[in-house]
C-alpha positions as CSV (number, residue, x, y, z in Angstrom):
1,M,-12.4,-28.0,33.5
2,P,-11.4,-23.8,33.5
3,K,-13.3,-21.9,31.4
4,P,-12.7,-21.1,27.7
5,N,-10.2,-18.6,26.6
6,R,-12.3,-16.1,24.9
7,I,-8.8,-14.9,23.3
8,A,-8.4,-17.8,20.6
9,E,-12.4,-18.2,19.7
10,K,-11.0,-19.8,16.6
11,L,-10.7,-23.7,16.5
12,I,-9.4,-25.9,13.4
13,V,-11.9,-28.3,12.4
14,K,-10.7,-31.1,9.8
15,K,-13.4,-33.2,8.4
16,H,-13.0,-36.9,7.2
17,I,-15.9,-39.1,6.0
18,A,-15.7,-42.6,7.2
19,P,-15.4,-45.6,5.0
20,D,-19.4,-46.3,5.5
21,G,-20.0,-42.5,4.7
22,R,-20.3,-41.2,8.0
23,L,-18.7,-37.9,9.4
24,V,-15.4,-37.8,11.3
25,L,-14.1,-34.5,13.0
26,A,-10.9,-34.2,14.4
27,V,-11.1,-30.6,16.4
28,C,-8.5,-28.7,18.3
29,D,-8.0,-25.0,19.3
30,E,-6.7,-22.7,17.0
31,E,-3.2,-22.3,19.0
32,L,-2.2,-25.9,19.6
33,L,-2.1,-26.4,15.7
34,M,1.0,-27.7,14.9
35,Q,2.5,-29.0,18.4
36,T,2.7,-32.1,19.9
37,L,1.8,-33.0,22.9
38,S,2.8,-36.0,25.0
39,E,2.4,-37.5,28.6
40,D,3.0,-41.3,29.5
41,D,2.1,-43.4,26.4
42,I,-0.2,-40.6,25.0
43,V,0.9,-38.9,21.6
44,L,-1.3,-36.2,20.2
45,D,0.5,-35.1,17.2
46,L,-1.1,-32.0,15.7
47,S,1.0,-30.9,13.2
48,T,-0.6,-34.0,10.8
49,D,-3.5,-33.9,8.3
50,F,-5.4,-35.2,10.6
51,Y,-5.9,-32.0,12.1
52,K,-5.1,-29.8,9.2
53,G,-8.1,-28.3,9.0
54,T,-10.6,-25.0,8.0
55,A,-10.6,-22.3,10.8
56,M,-13.4,-21.4,12.2
57,E,-16.0,-20.0,15.1
58,A,-17.0,-22.4,17.4
59,G,-20.5,-21.7,16.7
60,D,-19.8,-23.1,13.4
61,A,-17.9,-26.1,14.7
62,S,-20.8,-27.2,17.3
63,L,-22.8,-27.4,14.0
64,L,-20.7,-30.0,12.5
65,M,-19.9,-31.8,15.6
66,K,-24.1,-32.2,15.7
67,K,-23.7,-34.0,13.4
68,A,-20.3,-36.2,13.5
69,Y,-20.3,-39.9,14.1
70,I,-16.7,-39.7,16.1
71,I,-15.6,-36.6,17.0
72,N,-11.7,-36.1,18.1
73,L,-11.3,-33.0,20.5
74,V,-8.0,-31.2,21.9
75,G,-7.8,-28.3,24.2
76,I,-10.2,-26.1,26.4
77,N,-12.3,-24.6,24.1
78,S,-13.1,-27.3,21.7
79,L,-14.1,-29.4,25.0
80,H,-16.8,-26.3,26.0
81,A,-18.0,-26.6,23.1
82,A,-18.6,-30.0,23.1
83,E,-19.8,-30.0,26.5
84,S,-22.3,-27.0,25.8
85,L,-24.0,-29.8,22.9
86,E,-24.3,-32.4,26.1
87,L,-21.4,-34.7,23.8
88,V,-18.6,-35.1,26.3
89,D,-19.2,-35.9,29.8
90,K,-16.4,-34.1,32.4
91,K,-15.1,-37.7,33.5
92,N,-14.5,-38.3,29.9
93,I,-12.1,-35.9,29.4
94,I,-8.3,-36.3,29.7
95,T,-5.3,-33.9,29.9
96,V,-2.1,-34.5,27.9
97,S,0.7,-32.1,28.8
98,G,-1.9,-30.1,31.1
99,I,-4.6,-29.8,27.3
100,P,-7.7,-31.7,27.7
101,H,-8.4,-34.0,25.2
102,A,-11.9,-36.4,24.5
103,Q,-13.1,-38.8,21.5
104,I,-17.0,-39.0,21.5
105,I,-18.5,-41.8,19.5
106,V,-21.8,-40.8,18.5
107,T,-24.4,-44.2,19.1
108,D,-28.0,-44.0,18.1
109,S,-28.8,-43.8,21.8
110,L,-27.7,-40.3,22.9
């Protein structure tokens, strides 16, 4: 995966609470918000309320990622933050319209 874009350091983070009370995060690079990415049968609509969160520095987003049960990531900077925490392996990252994407479910065994 390419190195993160240092120009766009902000990530958009939307917090959701699962029915069992656990934290679910939607994280995307700031410049991707409001876009729709599609490739084959995969569509990521980053204009939905699921992604419309708060702009924050990658370090602050990383603190939330450490507490999350499920994390949905879109964009080079978002994936780099998760990789730096060893939450995602490169083999589990796909690209949609050339943009990296991963979904993480944190289990107790990690």
